[in-house]
C-alpha positions as a Markdown table, in Angstrom:
| # | Residue | x | y | z |
|---|---|---|---|---|
| 1 | Met | 0.0 | -0.2 | 0.0 |
| 2 | Cys | 0.9 | 3.6 | -0.7 |
| 3 | Ala | 0.4 | 6.6 | 1.1 |
| 4 | Pro | -1.8 | 8.9 | -0.6 |
| 5 | Leu | -0.3 | 11.7 | -2.2 |
| 6 | Val | -0.6 | 15.1 | -0.9 |
| 7 | Val | 0.9 | 18.2 | -2.4 |
| 8 | Gly | 0.1 | 22.0 | -0.8 |
| 9 | Val | 0.8 | 25.0 | -2.0 |
| 10 | Val | 1.0 | 28.3 | 0.7 |
| 11 | Leu | 1.5 | 31.6 | -0.5 |
| 12 | Leu | 2.6 | 33.5 | 2.8 |
| 13 | Ala | 2.2 | 37.6 | 2.4 |
| 14 | Ser | 3.5 | 40.3 | 4.8 |
| 15 | Ser | 1.6 | 42.9 | 5.9 |
| 16 | Pro | 2.0 | 46.4 | 3.9 |
| 17 | Pro | 5.4 | 47.0 | 4.2 |
| 18 | Ile | 7.3 | 50.8 | 5.8 |
| 19 | Thr | 8.0 | 52.7 | 3.4 |
| 20 | Leu | 11.1 | 55.1 | 2.6 |
| 21 | Ala | 12.8 | 57.8 | 0.3 |
| 22 | Ala | 16.5 | 56.9 | -0.2 |
| 23 | Pro | 17.8 | 60.0 | -2.3 |
| 24 | Gly | 21.1 | 58.3 | -2.0 |
| 25 | Leu | 24.1 | 58.4 | 0.6 |
| 26 | Asn | 26.5 | 60.8 | 1.0 |
| 27 | Ala | 30.2 | 60.3 | 0.2 |
| 28 | Ile | 33.0 | 61.6 | 1.9 |
| 29 | Asn | 36.8 | 60.8 | 0.4 |
| 30 | Leu | 35.2 | 58.0 | -1.3 |
| 31 | Asp | 34.0 | 57.6 | -5.0 |
| 32 | Val | 30.6 | 58.6 | -5.6 |
| 33 | Lys | 30.3 | 55.6 | -7.9 |
| 34 | Val | 31.0 | 53.3 | -4.8 |
| 35 | Val | 29.1 | 54.8 | -2.7 |
| 36 | Gln | 26.0 | 55.0 | -4.7 |
| 37 | Phe | 26.4 | 51.1 | -5.2 |
| 38 | Tyr | 26.4 | 51.0 | -1.3 |
| 39 | Gly | 23.3 | 52.9 | -1.1 |
| 40 | Asp | 21.7 | 50.1 | -3.8 |
| 41 | His | 22.9 | 47.6 | -1.6 |
| 42 | Val | 21.0 | 49.3 | 1.6 |
| 43 | Ala | 18.0 | 49.4 | -0.4 |
| 44 | Gln | 18.2 | 46.6 | -1.4 |
| 45 | Gln | 18.9 | 44.6 | 2.4 |
| 46 | Leu | 15.9 | 47.0 | 3.3 |
| 47 | Val | 13.9 | 45.7 | 0.8 |
| 48 | Ala | 14.8 | 41.8 | 2.3 |
| 49 | Ala | 13.6 | 42.8 | 5.4 |
| 50 | His | 10.1 | 44.0 | 4.6 |
| 51 | Val | 10.8 | 48.0 | 3.9 |
| 52 | Asp | 9.7 | 49.0 | 0.7 |
| 53 | Val | 12.3 | 51.7 | -0.3 |
| 54 | Lys | 11.8 | 54.5 | -3.0 |
| 55 | Thr | 15.3 | 55.5 | -4.5 |
| 56 | Ser | 16.4 | 58.4 | -6.3 |
| 57 | Lys | 15.1 | 56.9 | -9.8 |
| 58 | Asp | 12.3 | 56.2 | -8.3 |
| 59 | Ile | 12.1 | 59.9 | -7.2 |
| 60 | Ala | 13.1 | 61.5 | -10.4 |
| 61 | Thr | 10.1 | 59.3 | -12.2 |
| 62 | Leu | 7.4 | 60.7 | -9.7 |
| 63 | Leu | 8.4 | 64.3 | -9.1 |
| 64 | Gly | 10.4 | 65.0 | -12.0 |
| 65 | Met | 14.3 | 65.6 | -11.7 |
| 66 | Glu | 14.0 | 69.7 | -11.7 |
| 67 | Arg | 11.6 | 69.3 | -8.3 |
| 68 | Gln | 14.1 | 66.5 | -7.0 |
| 69 | Arg | 17.0 | 68.6 | -7.3 |
| 70 | Gln | 15.3 | 71.7 | -5.7 |
| 71 | Leu | 14.3 | 68.8 | -2.9 |
| 72 | Leu | 17.7 | 67.5 | -2.6 |
| 73 | Gly | 19.4 | 70.5 | -2.6 |
| 74 | Cys | 18.2 | 72.2 | 0.6 |
| 75 | Asp | 19.4 | 71.4 | 3.9 |
| 76 | Thr | 18.2 | 67.9 | 4.7 |
| 77 | Gly | 18.4 | 68.7 | 8.3 |
| 78 | Gln | 15.2 | 71.4 | 7.7 |
| 79 | Gly | 12.0 | 69.6 | 8.6 |
| 80 | Ser | 10.1 | 71.3 | 5.8 |
| 81 | Cys | 12.5 | 69.6 | 2.9 |
| 82 | Ile | 12.1 | 66.1 | 4.9 |
| 83 | Ala | 8.1 | 66.6 | 5.2 |
| 84 | Glu | 8.0 | 67.4 | 1.7 |
| 85 | Leu | 10.2 | 65.1 | -0.1 |
| 86 | Ala | 8.7 | 62.0 | 2.1 |
| 87 | Gly | 5.0 | 63.0 | 2.2 |
| 88 | Ala | 5.3 | 63.9 | -1.6 |
| 89 | Leu | 6.1 | 59.9 | -2.0 |
| 90 | Gly | 4.0 | 59.0 | 0.4 |
| 91 | Ala | 6.7 | 57.8 | 2.7 |
| 92 | Asp | 6.9 | 57.0 | 6.1 |
| 93 | Gly | 10.4 | 58.6 | 6.1 |
| 94 | Leu | 13.6 | 59.5 | 4.7 |
| 95 | Leu | 16.3 | 57.6 | 4.8 |
| 96 | Leu | 19.8 | 59.6 | 4.9 |
| 97 | Gly | 23.5 | 58.6 | 5.6 |
| 98 | Asp | 27.0 | 59.0 | 4.9 |
| 99 | Ile | 30.1 | 56.7 | 4.1 |
| 100 | Gly | 33.5 | 58.1 | 4.3 |
| 101 | Lys | 37.1 | 57.0 | 4.9 |
| 102 | Ile | 39.0 | 58.8 | 7.2 |
| 103 | Ala | 42.9 | 58.1 | 8.3 |
| 104 | Gly | 42.4 | 54.4 | 6.9 |
| 105 | Thr | 38.8 | 54.0 | 9.0 |
| 106 | Tyr | 35.4 | 53.4 | 6.9 |
| 107 | Gln | 33.0 | 54.9 | 8.9 |
| 108 | Val | 29.3 | 54.0 | 8.0 |
| 109 | Asn | 26.4 | 56.3 | 9.3 |
| 110 | Leu | 22.5 | 56.0 | 8.6 |
| 111 | Lys | 19.6 | 57.3 | 10.0 |
| 112 | Val | 16.0 | 57.3 | 9.2 |
| 113 | Met | 13.6 | 60.6 | 9.7 |
| 114 | Ser | 10.4 | 61.1 | 9.9 |
| 115 | Gln | 8.2 | 63.8 | 7.8 |
| 116 | Gly | 8.5 | 65.8 | 10.9 |
| 117 | Gly | 12.5 | 65.6 | 11.0 |
| 118 | Glu | 12.2 | 63.5 | 14.5 |
| 119 | Leu | 14.8 | 60.6 | 14.5 |
| 120 | Leu | 12.8 | 57.3 | 14.0 |
| 121 | Ala | 16.1 | 55.1 | 13.6 |
| 122 | Ser | 19.7 | 55.2 | 13.3 |
| 123 | Tyr | 23.0 | 53.0 | 13.1 |
| 124 | Ser | 26.8 | 53.5 | 13.2 |
| 125 | Ala | 29.6 | 51.6 | 12.7 |
| 126 | Arg | 33.3 | 51.6 | 11.7 |
| 127 | Thr | 35.7 | 49.4 | 10.3 |
| 128 | Gln | 39.4 | 49.3 | 8.9 |
| 129 | Asp | 38.7 | 46.5 | 6.2 |
| 130 | Glu | 37.1 | 47.7 | 3.0 |
| 131 | Glu | 35.6 | 43.8 | 2.5 |
| 132 | Ala | 33.4 | 44.4 | 5.5 |
| 133 | Val | 31.9 | 47.6 | 4.5 |
| 134 | Leu | 29.5 | 46.0 | 2.7 |
| 135 | Gly | 28.6 | 43.7 | 5.9 |
| 136 | Leu | 28.1 | 46.8 | 8.0 |
| 137 | Leu | 25.9 | 48.3 | 5.6 |
| 138 | Thr | 23.6 | 44.6 | 5.4 |
| 139 | Arg | 23.8 | 44.8 | 9.6 |
| 140 | Gly | 22.9 | 48.3 | 9.6 |
| 141 | Ala | 19.8 | 47.8 | 7.4 |
| 142 | His | 18.3 | 45.1 | 9.3 |
| 143 | Thr | 19.2 | 47.0 | 12.4 |
| 144 | Leu | 16.8 | 49.9 | 11.1 |
| 145 | Ala | 13.9 | 48.0 | 9.9 |
| 146 | Arg | 14.1 | 46.1 | 13.5 |
| 147 | Asp | 13.6 | 49.2 | 15.1 |
| 148 | Leu | 11.0 | 50.9 | 12.7 |
| 149 | Tyr | 8.4 | 48.6 | 12.8 |
| 150 | Pro | 8.0 | 49.1 | 16.7 |
| 151 | Lys | 8.8 | 53.1 | 16.3 |
| 152 | Leu | 5.8 | 53.1 | 14.0 |
| 153 | Gly | 3.2 | 51.1 | 15.2 |
| 154 | Arg | 3.6 | 48.3 | 13.0 |
| 155 | Gly | 4.5 | 45.6 | 15.8 |
| 156 | Glu | 7.7 | 43.4 | 15.3 |
| 157 | Ala | 9.7 | 43.2 | 11.9 |
| 158 | Pro | 8.5 | 40.1 | 10.1 |
| 159 | Ala | 11.1 | 37.3 | 9.7 |
| 160 | Pro | 12.2 | 36.5 | 6.9 |
| 161 | Ala | 10.0 | 34.3 | 4.5 |
| 162 | Glu | 11.1 | 31.2 | 3.5 |
| 163 | Ala | 9.9 | 28.3 | 0.7 |
| 164 | Thr | 10.8 | 24.9 | 1.1 |
| 165 | Val | 10.5 | 21.6 | -1.1 |
| 166 | Val | 10.5 | 18.2 | 0.3 |
| 167 | Ala | 10.0 | 14.8 | -1.3 |
| 168 | Arg | 10.3 | 11.7 | 0.6 |
| 169 | Gly | 10.2 | 8.0 | 0.2 |
| 170 | Gly | 10.7 | 5.1 | -2.7 |
| 171 | Ala | 9.3 | 4.7 | -5.7 |
| 172 | Val | 7.8 | 8.4 | -6.1 |
| 173 | Arg | 8.7 | 8.5 | -10.2 |
| 174 | Arg | 5.0 | 7.9 | -11.1 |
| 175 | Tyr | 4.0 | 11.1 | -9.1 |
| 176 | Phe | 6.4 | 14.0 | -10.6 |
| 177 | Trp | 3.5 | 15.1 | -13.3 |
| 178 | Val | 2.0 | 16.8 | -10.1 |
| 179 | Pro | 4.3 | 19.1 | -8.9 |
| 180 | Ala | 5.5 | 19.4 | -12.4 |
| 181 | Ala | 1.9 | 20.5 | -13.3 |
| 182 | Gly | 1.6 | 23.0 | -10.6 |
| 183 | Ala | 5.3 | 24.5 | -11.7 |
| 184 | Val | 3.7 | 25.5 | -15.0 |
| 185 | Ala | 0.4 | 26.8 | -13.3 |
| 186 | Leu | 2.5 | 29.1 | -10.8 |
| 187 | Leu | 5.4 | 30.0 | -13.8 |
| 188 | Ala | 2.3 | 30.9 | -16.2 |
| 189 | Ala | 0.7 | 32.8 | -13.5 |
| 190 | Gly | 4.2 | 34.7 | -12.7 |
| 191 | Val | 4.3 | 35.5 | -16.6 |
| 192 | Val | 1.0 | 37.4 | -16.3 |
| 193 | Leu | 1.6 | 39.5 | -13.3 |
| 194 | Gln | 4.9 | 40.2 | -14.7 |
| 195 | Val | 3.3 | 41.8 | -18.0 |
| 196 | Leu | 1.0 | 43.5 | -16.1 |
| 197 | Ala | 3.9 | 44.9 | -13.6 |
| 198 | Glu | 5.6 | 46.1 | -17.2 |
| 199 | Asn | 2.6 | 47.5 | -18.2 |
| 200 | Glu | 1.9 | 50.1 | -15.0 |
| 201 | Trp | 6.2 | 50.7 | -15.1 |
| 202 | Gly | 5.2 | 51.4 | -18.8 |
| 203 | Arg | 3.0 | 54.0 | -18.0 |
| 204 | Leu | 5.5 | 56.2 | -15.7 |
| 205 | Ser | 7.9 | 56.0 | -19.1 |
| 206 | Pro | 7.8 | 59.8 | -20.6 |
| 207 | Gln | 7.8 | 58.0 | -24.0 |
| 208 | Ala | 4.5 | 57.0 | -23.2 |
| 209 | Gly | 3.1 | 60.0 | -24.0 |
| 210 | Ser | 0.9 | 60.6 | -21.4 |
| 211 | Ser | 1.0 | 62.9 | -18.3 |
| 212 | Leu | 0.2 | 61.1 | -15.1 |
| 213 | Ser | -1.0 | 63.4 | -11.6 |
| 214 | Leu | 1.7 | 62.8 | -8.9 |
| 215 | Ser | -1.2 | 60.8 | -7.3 |
| 216 | Glu | -1.9 | 59.1 | -10.6 |
| 217 | Ala | 1.9 | 57.9 | -11.2 |
| 218 | Ser | 2.6 | 57.1 | -7.4 |
| 219 | Arg | -0.4 | 54.7 | -7.9 |
| 220 | Ala | 0.9 | 53.2 | -10.8 |
| 221 | Ala | 4.3 | 52.4 | -9.0 |
| 222 | Ser | 2.8 | 50.9 | -6.1 |
| 223 | Asn | 0.7 | 48.8 | -8.4 |
| 224 | Gly | 3.9 | 48.1 | -10.8 |
| 225 | Lys | 5.7 | 46.9 | -7.5 |
| 226 | Ser | 2.9 | 44.8 | -5.9 |
| 227 | Tyr | 2.5 | 43.1 | -9.5 |
| 228 | Gln | 6.2 | 42.5 | -9.5 |
| 229 | Leu | 6.3 | 41.2 | -6.0 |
| 230 | Trp | 3.8 | 38.5 | -6.5 |
| 231 | Ser | 5.3 | 37.5 | -9.7 |
| 232 | Gly | 8.3 | 36.8 | -8.1 |
| 233 | Val | 6.3 | 34.7 | -5.3 |
| 234 | Leu | 4.9 | 32.7 | -8.2 |
| 235 | Phe | 8.0 | 32.4 | -9.9 |
| 236 | Gly | 9.8 | 31.2 | -6.5 |
| 237 | Gly | 7.0 | 28.5 | -6.4 |
| 238 | Gly | 7.3 | 27.5 | -9.6 |
| 239 | Leu | 11.1 | 26.9 | -9.1 |
| 240 | Ala | 10.2 | 25.3 | -6.1 |
| 241 | Leu | 7.8 | 22.8 | -7.7 |
| 242 | Ala | 10.1 | 21.8 | -10.5 |
| 243 | Leu | 12.9 | 21.1 | -8.5 |
| 244 | Ala | 10.5 | 18.8 | -6.9 |
| 245 | Ala | 9.2 | 17.0 | -9.8 |
| 246 | Ala | 13.0 | 16.8 | -10.7 |
| 247 | Gly | 14.2 | 15.0 | -7.8 |
| 248 | Met | 11.2 | 12.8 | -7.9 |
| 249 | Phe | 11.8 | 11.6 | -11.6 |
| 250 | Val | 15.6 | 11.6 | -11.0 |
| 251 | Phe | 15.2 | 9.9 | -7.4 |
| 252 | Gly | 12.1 | 8.0 | -7.8 |
| 253 | Gly | 13.1 | 4.5 | -7.8 |
| 254 | Glu | 15.0 | 4.9 | -4.3 |
| 255 | Ser | 14.5 | 6.4 | -1.0 |
| 256 | Ala | 15.7 | 9.9 | -1.1 |
| 257 | Thr | 14.9 | 13.6 | 0.3 |
| 258 | Val | 15.3 | 16.8 | -2.0 |
| 259 | Thr | 15.0 | 20.4 | -0.5 |
| 260 | Ala | 14.8 | 23.6 | -2.1 |
| 261 | Leu | 15.1 | 26.8 | -0.5 |
| 262 | Val | 13.5 | 30.0 | -2.0 |
| 263 | Val | 13.5 | 33.2 | -0.6 |
| 264 | Pro | 11.4 | 35.9 | -2.6 |
| 265 | Asp | 11.3 | 39.5 | -0.8 |
| 266 | Gly | 8.5 | 40.2 | 1.1 |
| 267 | Ala | 6.7 | 36.7 | 0.7 |
| 268 | Gly | 7.0 | 33.3 | 1.0 |
| 269 | Val | 6.4 | 29.8 | -0.4 |
| 270 | Ala | 6.1 | 27.1 | 1.2 |
| 271 | Val | 5.3 | 23.2 | -0.2 |
| 272 | Gly | 5.0 | 20.1 | 1.4 |
| 273 | Gly | 4.0 | 16.5 | 0.4 |
| 274 | Ala | 3.8 | 13.2 | 1.9 |
| 275 | Leu | 4.5 | 10.8 | -0.9 |
| 276 | Pro | 4.5 | 7.1 | -0.8 |
């Protein structure tokens, strides 16, 4: 007798993330392009920690280059500048910071200011090892996210989402088509959402020939990110199921365990099964 085959797919979406505007970090005795790379890394790590980040490119798209230069040209210590920039983007706060090299030591300073100019979270660290800077920035991004959630009344910061696929047992090759069919369905749905995301982003392109209001542009950007997020979730689930199907087919004649891990930003995909 064989145990019944059970395959489940669960999508776990996080609560709406905190939104930060990130116009960029200041460079002190460092190449501007290097610090720009560091700033992009911080933004990526914040997104992984369930914080939505509007980068300088997003800001330029939503506000226009001229208005962006006007707002970023004023003193970021002024509450009016912070409030106007964060408010125009619908952000909870503004991510600011400096990365510099002084006397052979790398100094990292990150902070998040509210629309009213209040310090919401901060992180500072230093190292003499250039290779350790990225690690400090990763730690700093996750520290900011951890502190921001309770500070803004959102509870505890969500834990990183994971997706695991497990295939167990022997003589399971004949069932490989089940996760394979699921993989095709999820990947197809992911393609559809990716097309929808590109359509929304296309509305923001100057080549589109249409003039959107700030609220319409913000809504289009939000929809595009949402479609892109769920497209990534479905692609992750499809990949996990495809790996499970491949493992079942290759190792189906033997007792085996096949595990895959997928970590989409802001959501998780979990697949489990009881196989013969």
